[in-house]
N, C-alpha and C positions, 0 to 999 in steps of 0.2 A: 532363561538360564544364562545366555550369553551376556545379557545386560547385567545380571547379578555378578557374574565373574568380572565384568568391566568395573563395576562399582568396588568390588573387593580389591582388585589390583590397584585402582586409583587411590583407594583409601590407604593401603599399606605402603604405597610408594611416596606418599607425602612426607616431607621432612618433619612437619609438625606432628603427624601421627606417630612416626618413629620415636620422636622425643617423648610424646605423651605415653606411649607404651612402656618406655623405660621407667617413667615416673610411676606408672601403675604397677610395674613389676617390683619396684622398690617398696611401694606401699604394701603389697601383698607379702613381701619378704618380712617386713617389720611385723605385720599381723601374725604371720606364721611363727616368728620367734616369740612373740608374746604368748601365743597358745602353748608352745612347748614349755616356756618358762612357767606359766601358770600351772600346767599339768605336773611339772616336777615339784613345784612348791606345794601343790595339793597333796602329794604323797608324803612330804615331810611333815606337814601339819597333821595329816591323818595318823602317821606314826606317833606324833606327839600326843594326840588325843587317845590313841590306843593305850599308851602307857598311863595317861592321866585318868582315863575311865576304862579300866580293864573289864572286858565282857560286854561293854555297851557299844563299842566301835569295832566294826568289822575291818578286815584287811581288804584292800582293793588293788586290782591289777592296773598296769599302765594304760591299757585301753579305757578302763573306767575313769582314769584321770583326764584323758582327752575328752571323753564323753561328758564328764561334769563340767569341764572348762567351756566347751562349746554350748551346752545348754544354758549355762549361766550368762555367758557373753551375749548369746542371742536372745536373752531375756525369756526363754521358754520356761526355765525353772521348774522342771518336773517335780522336784521336792523329794525324790526317792533317795537322794544322797545329801546329807546335811552335816554341818559341823556342830559340835556341842560347846566348844570353848569360845570365849570372846575373841581370841586370836583368829580362829577359823571364820567367825562371823565377819570380822573386820576384813579379812582376806576376801571373803565372798562379796562384800560390798565394793572392794577395789576392782575385782574381776568384773562385776556387774556394771560399774561405772565405765570401765575401759571398753566393755562390749558395746554399751550405748554409744560411746563416742566413736569407736572404730567401725562397728558393724551397722549401726543405725543412722549415723550421720556422715562420717568421713567416707565410708565405702560407697554408698549410693552417690554421694557428690563426686567422688573420684571417677566412678564408672560413667556418670553423665558427662563430666567435664572432659575426661581423657579418652572416652570411648564412644559413648552414644552421640554426643554433639558433633565430634569430628566425623562420625559415620554418616549422620544426616547431611552434614556439609559436603562430604565426599559424594553422596548421592546427588545432591544439587549440582555439584561441580561436573559430574558426569553428564547431567542433562544440559548444563550451560557451559560448554567447553571454553577454555581460554585460548585455544588455537585450533586451526583446521589441519586435517591430515596433509602430509607432504605431497600427496598425489593430487590434491585439489587444484583444478584449473578450469578456466572458462566460466567462472561464477561471477555473480553480481554482488557487490558489497554495498549494503544499505546502512545508513547511520542514524535513522530516526524512524519511529513508527507513528505515522499520522495518516490522514486521509489519502494523500498521494501515494505513499508506499503501500498502503493496504490495497489500492487498486493495482499498483505495479506488481505486487506479489501474486495477485490473482492472474495477471497476464503471464508472469513467469511460470506459474504452475501449469497454466494451459499449454504453454509452449515447451514444458519440461526443461526449463532453463534453471540451473542451480543458483541459489542465492544464499547469503548469510546476512543477518541483521545484527550489527554491532550495538551492544547495549552497555552503557557505563555503570548502571546501577544493578547490583546483583539481584535484588528483589524483583525489579522490573524484568530482568532477564529470565528469572524463573517463571514469572507470571506469563510472559509472552511465550515461553517454551510450552507451558501448559495449554496455551491456546493453539498449539500445533505449528508454531513458527520455528524456522531454523535460526537459532540465535547463537551469538558468541559474546562472552563477557569480556570487556576491555575498555580502557580509558580512551576517549576520542582524541585527546591531546597528546598522546604518546606514540611516537613513530613505531615503537615495538609492537603495538597492537596491530598495525597494518602489515608488519612483517609476518606476524603470527597468523593473520588472516589471508596470507598468500596473495598479497596485492599484486606482486610481480606477475602472477599467472592469471589474474582476474580479467574478465571481459570488460568490466565497467565498475566504477565507484560512483554511487549516487548519494548526495547529501542534501537533505531537505529540512535542516534545522533553520534557525534564524541566520541573518547575514554574518554575524560575528563567528558563530560556531562553524558555519559552512566555509568561511575563509580559513579558519584554523585547520579544518579537516583537509581542505585542498592543499594547503601548504605542507602539512604533515605527510600526506600521500605522495606528494612530489619528492619528498626526501627519500622515500622508499622506492618509488618507481617513476622515472621520468616519462614513461611511455603510456601507461594505462590511461584510458579515457576517463575524465571526471565530469559528471553532470551535477550542477548545483542550481538551487533556486535562489532568487534574489528579489528584494522588495522594490528596487528602483535602479536607475542607471548608474548612480554612484557606487552602490554596492556591487553591481554587475561588473564595473570596471575593476574594482579591487579584487573581486573573485578571479577575474581573468589574470590579473597580475600574480595572484597566489598560485595559479596553475590550472584553473578550471578550463576544461575543453569546451564545454557548452554551458551557458548560463540561461536559465529560464526565468523571465520576469512574469510569473504566472498571472498576477493581477492585471498587468497590461495586456498580456496575451488573451486573457479571458474577456476583458472589456472589448478588445478589437473583434474577437470572435462573435460576441453578442451583437455588436454593431453590424458586423458583416451579414448576419442573418436577417437584418431589417430590410425587408423587401416590400413593406406595406406602402411606401410612398411612390413607387414606380414599378414598371414591368420589365425593366432592362436587366441584363445579366450582371451578377456580382461575383467576381472570381473568388473562390475559396481554396484553391490549390492549383499547383502547376508542376508539370514534369516536362522539362525541355520546352518544346513547342506546344505541347498538349496542356490545355487549361481546363479547369473544372469550375463551373459557375452555377449559381442558383438564380432563378427568375420567378417572380410572382405571376401566376396566371389569372388572378382575380380581375374581373371586368375587362378581359381581353376577348377577341373573337374566337379563340380556341377553347374557351370554357364550354364544357358540355360535349366536346368532341372526343373521339378516341385518338390515340397517337397516330394511327394509320390515317385518319381523316384530317388531322392537323397538318400532316405532311411537313413536319419540321426538318426532316432529312433533306428536303430541297434546299434548305439554307446551309446545309453542311454540318449541322450540329447533331449530336447523338444524345437522346434522353436516357440516362442511366437509370433513373427512378423518379418517383414522385413522393414528396412529403405531404401527408394529410394530417394536419393537427398533431404533429409530432411523431407520426408513425410513418416509417419509410416503406414504400412498396416498390419492388423491382418492376421496371417498365416492360410491357409487352405491347405488341401492336394494338391489342384490344383494350388497353388501359384507358379509362375515361378520365379526362382532365376536369376536376371539380372547381367550384367557386373559391375554395380555400387551398387549392393545390399550389405547391411550390416545386418547380421542375429542377432536377439536378441534371445539368447539361455538361457535355464534354465536347471539346473542339479546339481548333487553333484560334489565335487572336482574330484572324480575319473572319473565320466562321462565326464567332461570337458577335463580332461587329455587324455581320449580316443580320443576325437575329435582332440586335438592338435597333438597327435601322427600321425594321418592320414593326417593332413593338414599343419604341420610345414614346409614341404619342399616347399610349394607354396608361390608365391608372396613375395619373399624376396627382400628387397631393402636396400642397404648400404648408399644411398644418404641421406644427412641431411634433416630433416624436417625444414621448414622455419617458424619462429615465428616473427610476426610483432607487435612490442610494447614491451618495456622492463620494464614496471612498475611492481606492485605487482603481477598482473595476469600473465603477460608474464614470469616473473622470476619463479613463482610457476609452470607454464607449463614446463619451461626448466628443473627445478629440477625434476619434475615427469618423464619427458622423460629420464633424466639421470639415474634414478633408474630403468627404463625399458631397459637400455642399448641401447637407441635409439639416434642416432646422430642428432644434431640440429644446427641451425644457427639463430641468433637473429638480427633483424634490429630495430634500434631506433635512433631518431634524437638527443637524449640527450647523450652526451659522458659519463655522470656519470652512465648511465645504461649499458654501454659497458665495463664490467669488464673483459671479456675473449677476449683477442685480436685475438685469433685464430678462435673463433666462432662468435664474434659479429661484425656487420657491422654498422658503424655510418653513418646515412643518412636519407633522407626523403623517407618513404615507398611509397609516391605518385609518386616518380621519377622512371620511368621504368628502367633506367640505374642502379639505386641502387638495384632494385629487381633482375635484370639480374645478377649483380655482386654477389648478395647474393645466387644465385642458384635457382631462380624460375623455370627455364626450366628443371631442373633435379630433383627437390624435389618431393617426393611421396605425400606430404601433406603440407598444409599451415595452420597455426593457427593465426588468427587475433584477437588481444587482446586489442586494444585501447578502451578508455572509450567513444569515440565519435561515436555514432551510424551512423551518416551521413558519416563519414570517413570509417567506416567498410563496409557500403553498397557500397561506391565508390571502395574500394579495392577488394571487392568480385566480383563486375561486371568486373573489369579489369582482375583479375586473372583467372576468368572463361573464359573470351574471348580469352586469350592467351594460357591457358592450360585447354582444355575441359576435360581432363582425370584426373586432380589433385583432391585430396580430400581437400575440403575447410571447415574448422571448424572455427567458429567465435563467438565472444561475442556480446551480446546485453545488453545495460544498462536498457532499458525499454522493458516491455513485448510487447508493441504495435508494436515494430519493428521486432519481430521474423519472422512473415510471410513475411515481406518485404525482409529480408535477405535470406530467403529460395527462394523467387522468383528471387532474384538477382543471385542465383547460389550456395548458401552455402549448404553443405551436412548435417552439424550439427550446431545448434545454441543453445548456453546456455545463459540464461538471468541472469544477476546479480540480478534483482528484483525477478525473479522466484526462484532462488536458496535461497535467503534470506527468502522469504515468505514461501517456502516449509519447510525450516529448522525450522522456528518458528511454522508453522501450524502443523507439525508433533508432536510437543510437546502437542498439544491439542487433536489431533486425535490419540488416543491410538491404534486403530485398523490398522492404516496405517503403513506398514512396511518400505517402501522406495519409493522415486521417482527416478526411474532409469535414466530417461532423460526427456527432455521436452515432455509432453504429454503421458507419460507412467508411471503408478504407480503400486505398488504391495500392496495389502491389504489382510487381513484375516478376516474371518467371520465364524460363526457356520453353519453347513449344515442346510438349512431351511427345515421345515416340508414338503413342497411341493416336495422336491427332495429325500425324504427318500425312500430307497429300489429301487431307479433307478440307472442304470448304467450311466457312464459318457456320453456314446454316446446317451442314451435315454434322458438324462437331457436337451440336446440342449442348454446348457448355452452359449456357444460361439456364436451359430447362433442367439439366442434370445437377448443377451445383449452385445456381443462383448468382454466379459471377457474370459480369458483362465484359466482353473484350472491347476495349475502347481505343486501342492502338496496337500497331505492330511495328517492331523495329527490325529491319533487314540486317543481314550480316555486314553490309557496308555502312551501317549507322543511320540509314534513312528511316525516319519515323513517319508512318502512315496513320493519320488520325481518322477515326471512324471508318474503318475499312468496310467496303460493301459486303453483302451477304455471300457473294460468289467468290470472295477472296480465298485463295488456297493457302493453307498453313503448311510451313516447311520446317523441318528440324534445322536448328541453327538460328531461327528467328527468335525474337524475344517478344512476349505478349505483355501488354499492360492491361490489367483487369481491375474492375471495381466491384466491391461487394462487402458484405458484413464479415465479421470475424468467423462466424459459423460457415458462411459461404466459402471463404478462403480455406478453412479447414476441410470442408467437403471436397473442394477442388484438389487440394494436395493429397488427400487420402485416395481419391478416385484415380488420379494420374501419377501416383508415386511410382518412381522407377523401381 
């Protein structure tokens, strides 16, 4: 009922509607005058025929005149009242023709044009507003609906953060509204759109269009609000520089970021640590356990804590398992470690001699992501070889192989059967699944790292045999979401986040082992910051927690939610 009232009020408050109603009233007025005129003429002609044909024509009342006019004009023509003279018959034809024009043609057209169509448009406008309520604040403004914003909207919904999606096309706005999204119709190149979207009170503006549109959006937003944070995506360093000049607070070069992340996961060539995140002195790293002395042992037996590092969890073929003292380290395990730079160096000194491979890593796809992965591997002094169908992407004749990655002969020529790892970087998720299944079938021991454009394909790629999957959508959404969530330190990889929070009152004066945080929530306490700012990495189990301290925890999004729910003040 409330929605219907809103539609009615919106409909009648529109200036166009008020103008159309006036036109409709005029039309109805002209029609009423014609009915009255024809009813009067009807009586005069009937009197004429009564004198012309005495005894054959009856007298009729004024009501009968209106009755005859309406039946003739509406073409019902009951035939119970007819004229005898030619004049009467000519008049009947005039009334009939007028009725066809006014009642059967003009009236339906007028109602549709001036009433029904505006009413339908008003209903659509009520679903896709052109401005937000004046009290709206703390919301996120999005400017494009794509894989990145789809993932971001899911995160915003989970954290109950308000958002609005600006859509410049009315049909697209209606379609997206019907999909359950919060949309607002407005031109992206008009500063007034951002005023109506309450940009001054927004928590963030995120634009994920192409470089040109993103620059335009950032520039328009800065005209409305000099302070609101702006996150924008860019395809390269030149576009990133222009976006910063336009006013963007943070620019995400997702192709480069994704390529580096995929290269960072490559641990098949060595057993040393590779840093994937950092918080002040605390660093997070991954290390391959294959062909090292700790394979087959439990974490308790491996005694890695003697080196000062803490094992947060273990990756097994793309599945993350939280670490416990009884967790067994497998042949394909990748350890997620936490520690200071010195502690990680201690680990490297013990494990640098293991699992060394000089064979090149294979990169499938030479676009922005593949090129960034190759550059990152070069910085790590890791040999690589790139396969791409486009000769323009093959700039290094010694390292690049031109050919179709779907061709087994091309992959064999590129070194698939000797490579310690393969990085699949194409933007086609279906092709990535195909290549993952094939490579896993011919090389069960190889490490497979692949890209997913859409979040929904992450699990599918893991099931296909990928050890690590990084999603383009997830990387973009996490980068933007981190600007909103000030307590979030980093997303280390898919499904593993690091966040910080004050020690809750329920844990005051308890030791780490007494708190049972890991057992109850799935989160691991990896560091404590005292009131004086001192950061203690990997605190021992007998460390006493105190209110006023800050904890750094690692866990999945579900683990974080469980922790916050359990220890909510």
